[in-house]
BAROSE-691616 format. One record per residue (C-alpha): z, x, y. Coordinates in steps of 0.25 Angstrom, whole numbers, padded with zeros to 4 digits, always signed. Example, Ala and Ser with C-alpha at 12.3 -4.5 7.8 and 13.67 -1.06 7.14 Angstrom:
<atoms>
+0031+0049-0018+0029+0055-0004
</atoms>
This chain:
<atoms>
-0122-0016-0031-0122-0012-0017-0117-0022-0007-0128-0028+0003-0130-0020+0016-0128-0032+0024-0118-0043+0023-0114-0056+0030-0102-0055+0039-0089-0058+0031-0082-0071+0035-0070-0067+0027-0060-0056+0028-0050-0049+0021-0037-0046+0029-0030-0033+0023-0016-0031+0028-0006-0020+0024+0008-0018+0027+0018-0006+0027+0032-0007+0029+0043+0004+0029+0057+0001+0032+0065+0014+0030+0080+0010+0030+0087+0008+0017+0082+0006+0002+0087+0002-0011+0095+0012-0019+0089+0011-0033+0085+0022-0043+0072+0028-0040+0061+0033-0050+0051+0045-0051+0038+0038-0055+0026+0046-0053+0012+0040-0053-0002+0047-0056-0009+0035-0051-0002+0034-0038-0003+0049-0036-0019+0048-0035-0018+0040-0022-0006+0045-0014-0013+0056-0007-0024+0045-0003-0014+0035+0003-0007+0046+0010-0020+0052+0016-0025+0038+0020-0012+0035+0027-0013+0048+0035-0027+0044+0039-0023+0031+0043-0012+0036+0051-0021+0044+0059-0031+0032+0061-0020+0022+0065-0013+0033+0075-0026+0035+0081-0029+0021+0083-0014+0018+0089-0010+0030+0096+0005+0030+0101+0008+0019+0091+0017+0019+0079+0010+0020+0066+0016+0016+0052+0009+0011+0039+0009+0012+0024-0004+0020+0019+0000+0016+0005-0001+0001+0008-0013+0002+0017-0021+0010+0006-0016+0001-0005-0021-0011+0002-0035-0005+0005-0035+0000-0010-0032-0014-0014-0043-0019-0005-0053-0009-0011-0052-0017-0025-0061-0027-0018-0070-0018-0010-0083-0014-0014-0094-0003-0010-0092+0004+0003-0080-0004+0007-0073+0000-0006-0076+0015-0004-0071+0015+0010-0058+0009+0007-0055+0019-0004-0060+0031+0003-0053+0027+0016-0040+0027+0008-0044+0042+0005-0048+0040-0009-0059+0049-0014-0066+0040-0024-0073+0052-0031-0059+0057-0035-0051+0044-0038-0054+0032-0046-0052+0019-0038-0044+0014-0050-0034+0026-0048-0033+0021-0033-0028+0007-0037-0020+0012-0048-0013+0022-0039-0009+0011-0029-0004+0003-0040+0004+0014-0046+0009+0019-0033+0015+0005-0029+0021+0004-0043+0029+0017-0041+0032+0015-0026+0038+0001-0029+0047+0005-0040+0059-0003-0040+0068+0009-0043+0064+0016-0030+0075+0019-0020+0066+0014-0009+0061+0000-0007+0046-0001-0007+0038-0013-0009+0023-0013-0009+0014-0024-0012+0001-0032-0008-0004-0046-0008-0018-0052-0006-0018-0065+0001-0031-0073-0003-0037-0084+0005-0034-0097-0002-0045-0101-0012-0051-0087-0011-0053-0080-0025-0052-0065-0026-0060-0058-0037-0053-0057-0050-0056-0042-0051-0050-0039-0037-0037-0047-0041-0036-0040-0054-0037-0026-0047-0028-0030-0036-0017-0035-0046-0019-0023-0055-0018-0012-0044-0010-0018-0032-0002-0030-0038-0005-0038-0026+0000-0052-0023-0012-0062-0022-0009-0074-0013-0017-0085-0008-0017-0088+0007-0023-0099+0016-0031-0090+0026-0038-0102+0031-0024-0105+0037-0021-0092+0043-0007-0095+0049-0002-0099+0035-0009-0087+0028-0002-0078+0038+0011-0084+0036+0010-0082+0021+0005-0068+0022+0016-0064+0032+0027-0070+0024+0022-0062+0012+0022-0049+0020+0036-0052+0026+0042-0054+0012+0036-0042+0006+0040-0033+0018+0054-0038+0018+0052-0045+0031+0048-0033+0039+0033-0038+0042+0034-0053+0045+0020-0054+0051+0009-0046+0046-0003-0056+0047-0007-0063+0059-0021-0069+0063-0027-0071+0049-0042-0076+0049-0045-0089+0042-0056-0081+0035-0047-0071+0028-0049-0071+0013-0039-0060+0009-0026-0053+0015-0021-0041+0008-0007-0038+0012+0001-0026+0007+0015-0021+0010+0025-0010+0008+0039-0010+0011+0048+0002+0011+0062+0003+0012+0070+0017+0010+0082+0023+0014+0083+0038+0019+0089+0047+0008+0097+0053+0020+0099+0042+0030+0102+0044+0045+0116+0040+0050+0114+0028+0060+0126+0033+0068+0118+0045+0071+0106+0037+0077+0104+0040+0092+0095+0035+0103+0084+0046+0105+0071+0048+0112+0057+0047+0105+0046+0053+0112+0034+0043+0110+0024+0051+0119+0024+0059+0132+0027+0046+0140+0036+0038+0131+0050+0041+0125+0058+0030+0118+0072+0029+0113+0074+0028+0098+0086+0028+0089+0086+0041+0083+0092+0044+0069+0097+0057+0066+0102+0065+0054+0106+0080+0052+0104+0085+0038+0095+0089+0027+0080+0085+0029+0066+0089+0024+0058+0093+0035+0046+0103+0039+0041+0108+0052+0025+0108+0051+0021+0118+0061+0006+0116+0057+0006+0101+0061+0017+0103+0072+0027+0093+0066+0040+0091+0059+0041+0084+0046+0054+0077+0041+0055+0071+0027+0066+0061+0024+0068+0055+0010+0072+0041+0006+0080+0038-0006+0070+0037-0017+0056+0042-0017+0051+0040-0002+0051+0050+0009+0047+0051+0023+0041+0061+0032+0044+0061+0047+0034+0070+0054+0036+0074+0069+0025+0081+0076+0027+0090+0087+0025+0083+0101+0010+0080+0103+0006+0083+0089+0006+0069+0082-0009+0068+0083-0012+0081+0076-0002+0078+0066-0008+0065+0063-0022+0072+0061-0016+0083+0052-0007+0075+0043-0013+0073+0029-0008+0072+0015-0008+0087+0013+0001+0088+0026+0011+0078+0020+0011+0086+0007+0014+0098+0015+0025+0092+0022+0031+0087+0009+0031+0101+0003+0036+0108+0016+0048+0099+0021+0060+0107+0018+0075+0103+0017+0083+0107+0028+0093+0102+0038+0089+0095+0051+0093+0085+0061+0083+0074+0061+0081+0063+0072+0073+0051+0068+0070+0038+0076+0075+0025+0070+0064+0014+0072+0057+0002+0067+0042+0000+0069+0032-0010+0065+0017-0006+0065+0004-0015+0063-0009-0009+0062-0024-0014+0061-0030-0004+0051-0044-0008+0052-0048+0003+0062-0040+0014+0055-0046+0011+0042-0060+0010+0047-0058+0024+0053-0054+0028+0039-0067+0023+0033-0062+0010+0028-0071+0002+0037-0081-0007+0029-0070-0017+0024-0068-0022+0038-0083-0024+0040-0093-0035+0036-0099-0024+0026-0085-0025+0018-0087-0026+0003-0074-0033-0002-0081-0042-0012-0072-0037-0023-0061-0046-0017-0067-0060-0017-0082-0057-0020-0084-0061-0005-0088-0053+0007-0074-0049+0014-0070-0039+0024-0056-0034+0029-0053-0040+0042-0040-0033+0045-0030-0022+0040-0016-0023+0046-0005-0014+0042+0009-0017+0047+0021-0008+0045+0036-0008+0048+0044+0005+0049+0059+0006+0050+0067+0019+0050+0082+0019+0052+0094+0027+0047+0098+0020+0035+0100+0007+0028+0112-0001+0024+0111+0005+0009+0109+0019+0014+0121+0019+0023+0130+0023+0012+0121+0034+0008+0123+0043+0020+0124+0057+0015+0132+0069+0021+0124+0082+0021+0128+0096+0022+0119+0104+0031+0119+0119+0036+0127+0122+0048+0114+0128+0055+0108+0118+0066+0097+0111+0059+0084+0107+0066+0082+0094+0073+0070+0085+0071+0069+0074+0080+0058+0063+0078+0058+0059+0093+0042+0058+0094+0031+0052+0086+0031+0056+0071+0025+0052+0058+0032+0046+0047+0028+0045+0032+0035+0039+0020+0030+0042+0006+0034+0040-0008+0038+0054-0015+0035+0049-0030+0020+0044-0027+0018+0053-0014+0013+0040-0008+0013+0038+0008+0020+0025+0010+0020+0025+0025+0015+0033+0037+0019+0031+0051+0018+0037+0065+0030+0034+0074+0026+0035+0089+0036+0026+0095+0048+0021+0086+0052+0011+0096+0039+0003+0095+0040-0008+0085
</atoms>
């Protein structure tokens, strides 16, 4: 049955909050595994392309600012929400996530996220990766059983009761949950909850990995980082000479350096030529990432990379609306599959923390000595705005995407 053309203004709201956390320091040294997943393979290209689309939108809305987020976590949160969406609201969410509903069954999408999380959070991995989600439901409010069953089956979310009629108490409960799940890195996510809130969806990712070939802290020196034509800041610059995987992309005027973590995770650092960042952001795509993966070659180089710690917080309502996910924020939203009532999303907030340094305490004993040719290797210095991506090589999933404009801005 089609939904009515007109609808009373909703007096209730859904508050959707997503969290990304990436701490690149040191990790657990446990035996890895080589699981593969047919279900996860059906969605990884979509989460990657959605992340790149979102990067362009956030960057356009916040020029000159650091950007860092987890496309995997944001897309999984929206996919979970789609379980309770109907009609146009439902279609906009999934198509905004770049899924072509004539080519993939909705069940495959949810199965893909379920399988993906199962592979990524395997306890035998050499990186620490925690992923999860929770639904905080207004005290006394009942969710539809089908929605609960679907959420549990595909996303294994915690379902917790919260007293939203007492916002301060509810904020404390949610923030304590988030702080615990993010290992103390994000102590305050929620602030200013509305008394009419019915549901808050929180999801999080915590990543901790150590470089396969760490930097020597004794080699870190203060260096210049050119933010723009008018601003230059001092940063601690890590450096290492040895074997790297890198590629000079003359077509996109950028230098790509790939650095592996112990385990299945890897990172791309992408340094555009001066003045070429906007062109790179518009041109980057899943196909470009595939090209870089294929063309990076192993050779010697001296790499200089800033050591930094940044925290970003972003209201995603505007960027998501620009990507076609608009109706869920309006009075025409159809989220009746959640409670049977007229609800709309009031807010989508994403908060992320990124730390990049030389090594962690466990990695200090793993410093390797490398033999390199006598010829002078090229020097690659990340002394200006650059892009940063972390992805899992088993599932090809993009875990994090960032644009570092000023590493001294927290």
